C-alpha positions, 0 to 999 in steps of 0.5 A, a space after each residue: 527389878 530396879 537395883 541401884 548400887 551406891 558407894 560412899 567415899 570410894 568408887 566401887 569396881 564393876 565386879 562388886 556392883 555385879 556381885 551385889 546385883 546378882 545376889 539381890 536378883 536372887 531374892 526374887 526366888 523368895 518373893 516375886 513382888 519386889 519392886 526395887 532395891 538400893 544397895 549402899 557400900 560404906 567403909 568405916 575407918 579404913 585401917 580397922 578390921 571388920 570395917 566394910 558395911 553393906 546396906 540393902 533396902 528392898 521396896 515391896 508393895 503395900 508395906 514399908 521397905 525391908 532393910 538390912 545393914 551388915 558389917 564384915 571384913 569384905 563387902 561380899 561377906 557383908 552383902 551375903 549376911 544382909 541378903 540372908 537377913 532380908 531372906 528371913 524378913 521376906 519369909 516373915 512378910 509372906 507368912 504375914 500375908 498368908 495369915 490375912 
């Protein structure tokens, strides 16, 4: 799977990039048809709490992309929340495919 990691208005360290890549790769367990993923990290108002945003867009064949955007105190926490949301979306998508 091709995974692209972007950071807006800051430079993400390698540890954060590796964390996001590892988490997104684990989604293959739930659905093996994922073509690629784009992860974007943003900081809202640097002095505020709960200001880290993780957005993840999954490319899946024969459908629109799946997308999750979550906000938390850390990028890791926001990434975990977004991954959980995408996992639920993948489950619904698989159920829809089976119903056809």
